[in-house]
C-alpha positions as CSV (number, residue, x, y, z in Angstrom):
1,M,6.8,-130.9,-84.6
2,D,6.8,-127.4,-82.2
3,L,6.3,-123.8,-82.8
4,S,10.2,-123.1,-83.3
5,N,9.6,-125.6,-86.9
6,L,6.7,-124.0,-88.5
7,K,8.0,-121.2,-91.2
8,A,5.7,-118.9,-93.7
9,P,4.7,-120.4,-97.2
10,V,7.5,-118.9,-99.8
11,P,4.6,-116.0,-101.5
12,N,4.2,-114.5,-97.5
13,Q,8.1,-114.5,-97.0
14,K,9.9,-111.4,-97.1
15,N,13.2,-110.2,-96.3
16,A,13.8,-107.6,-93.5
17,K,14.2,-103.9,-94.6
18,R,18.0,-103.5,-94.6
19,V,18.5,-99.4,-93.9
20,G,21.3,-97.3,-93.5
21,R,23.7,-99.4,-96.8
22,G,24.6,-97.1,-98.8
23,Q,22.8,-94.9,-101.8
24,G,22.5,-97.4,-103.8
25,S,19.8,-99.6,-101.8
26,G,16.9,-96.9,-102.2
27,R,17.6,-97.3,-98.2
28,G,20.5,-95.0,-97.4
29,E,21.7,-91.4,-96.2
30,Q,18.8,-91.1,-93.6
31,S,17.8,-94.6,-93.7
32,G,13.7,-93.8,-93.5
33,R,13.8,-91.6,-91.0
34,G,13.6,-88.0,-92.4
35,H,16.2,-85.2,-91.6
36,N,17.7,-83.8,-89.4
37,G,15.7,-83.9,-86.0
38,Q,15.3,-85.4,-82.4
39,K,12.9,-88.7,-83.9
40,S,15.8,-89.4,-86.3
41,R,18.3,-89.8,-83.7
42,S,19.3,-93.8,-82.1
43,G,17.8,-94.1,-78.9
44,H,15.0,-91.5,-79.7
45,K,12.1,-92.8,-77.2
46,Q,9.1,-90.3,-76.6
47,R,6.3,-90.0,-74.2
48,A,3.0,-90.6,-75.5
49,W,1.9,-87.0,-74.3
50,F,5.1,-85.1,-74.6
51,E,3.8,-82.2,-77.2
52,G,7.5,-81.2,-78.6
53,G,8.3,-78.5,-75.7
54,Q,4.6,-76.2,-76.7
55,M,2.9,-75.7,-73.2
56,P,1.0,-79.7,-72.7
57,L,-3.1,-79.6,-72.6
58,Q,-3.4,-80.6,-69.2
59,R,-2.0,-77.2,-68.3
60,R,-3.2,-75.2,-71.1
61,L,-6.6,-76.2,-69.7
62,P,-7.8,-74.1,-66.3
63,K,-8.4,-75.8,-63.0
64,F,-11.9,-75.4,-61.8
65,G,-13.3,-76.4,-58.5
66,F,-13.0,-75.2,-55.5
67,R,-14.1,-76.3,-51.7
68,N,-14.9,-73.4,-49.8
69,I,-13.6,-75.1,-46.3
70,N,-15.8,-72.7,-43.8
71,R,-19.0,-73.5,-45.8
72,K,-22.3,-74.0,-44.3
73,E,-24.4,-77.3,-45.4
74,Y,-28.0,-76.7,-44.6
75,R,-30.4,-80.1,-44.5
76,T,-33.1,-78.2,-46.2
77,I,-36.8,-78.5,-45.2
78,N,-39.3,-76.9,-47.5
79,V,-42.9,-75.5,-45.9
80,H,-45.0,-78.6,-47.9
81,T,-42.8,-81.0,-46.4
82,I,-43.9,-80.5,-42.9
83,A,-47.3,-79.5,-43.9
84,E,-47.1,-83.3,-45.1
85,F,-46.2,-84.4,-42.3
86,I,-48.3,-83.0,-39.9
87,E,-51.3,-84.1,-42.3
88,A,-49.9,-87.5,-41.9
89,G,-49.1,-87.7,-38.0
90,K,-46.0,-87.7,-38.1
91,L,-44.7,-84.1,-36.5
92,D,-47.3,-82.3,-34.4
93,T,-47.4,-78.3,-34.5
94,T,-44.3,-77.3,-32.3
95,I,-41.8,-79.3,-34.0
96,T,-38.4,-78.9,-32.3
97,L,-35.2,-80.4,-34.0
98,N,-35.5,-83.6,-32.1
99,N,-39.1,-83.9,-33.7
100,L,-37.5,-83.7,-37.4
101,I,-34.9,-86.2,-36.5
102,E,-37.4,-88.5,-35.1
103,A,-39.3,-88.6,-37.9
104,G,-36.4,-89.1,-40.6
105,L,-36.7,-85.6,-41.8
106,A,-33.0,-84.5,-40.3
107,S,-30.0,-86.7,-38.6
108,D,-28.4,-85.0,-35.4
109,K,-25.6,-84.1,-37.4
110,D,-27.2,-82.0,-39.0
111,E,-28.4,-78.2,-39.1
112,V,-31.9,-77.5,-40.4
113,K,-32.8,-74.7,-43.2
114,L,-36.4,-74.3,-43.8
115,L,-37.6,-72.8,-47.5
116,G,-40.8,-71.7,-48.6
117,R,-41.9,-73.8,-51.4
118,G,-45.6,-74.8,-50.8
119,E,-48.0,-73.5,-48.7
120,I,-49.4,-74.3,-45.3
121,D,-52.7,-73.6,-43.4
122,K,-52.1,-74.6,-39.8
123,K,-50.3,-72.7,-36.9
124,I,-46.9,-73.9,-36.5
125,D,-44.1,-73.2,-33.6
126,I,-40.8,-74.6,-35.4
127,E,-37.2,-74.1,-34.4
128,V,-34.4,-74.3,-37.2
129,H,-30.9,-73.4,-37.5
130,A,-32.0,-71.4,-41.1
131,T,-34.5,-70.3,-42.8
132,S,-35.6,-68.2,-46.0
133,E,-38.1,-65.6,-46.2
134,S,-40.2,-66.4,-48.0
135,A,-40.5,-69.4,-45.2
136,K,-40.6,-66.8,-42.8
137,E,-43.4,-65.0,-44.2
138,K,-45.2,-67.9,-44.6
139,V,-45.3,-70.0,-40.9
140,E,-45.8,-66.3,-39.4
141,N,-48.7,-65.7,-41.9
142,A,-50.1,-68.6,-41.1
143,G,-50.2,-67.8,-37.5
144,G,-46.7,-69.5,-36.0
145,S,-43.7,-68.8,-34.8
146,L,-40.3,-69.5,-36.0
147,T,-37.3,-70.3,-33.7
148,L,-33.7,-69.9,-35.1
149,V,-31.7,-72.0,-32.4
150,Q,-27.5,-71.6,-33.0
151,N,-25.4,-74.7,-33.3
């Protein structure tokens, strides 16, 4: 006994659908394929994403996304972060880019931008590549100075 000898029980044995054997068979003329057209022909194969010649979905949808190769990426540091690091003793009131790298706020390849979130009450002298207007104002109101470094 092996798989080649197995047979289905009699109630489950159905005859194959014999199409194209004349009008009297009930499956003549178009043989269950409907009327004319690509799908009625023998040898018909069609990709799952084919849309009958209309503009395909992936070409109708808008493409989006753009990466500007000239964009400058900055490592942003807020004023309140500088204040917290000074209070913790990790930064002095005179801050260079090397001090920011040693404190772990930036890496040596980063360009640093100072942003104005938070408050600072200590006089600091800081070097950065760029700054926001509010950060510049807060540092200068506390009596400090801001130096912009060109890279």
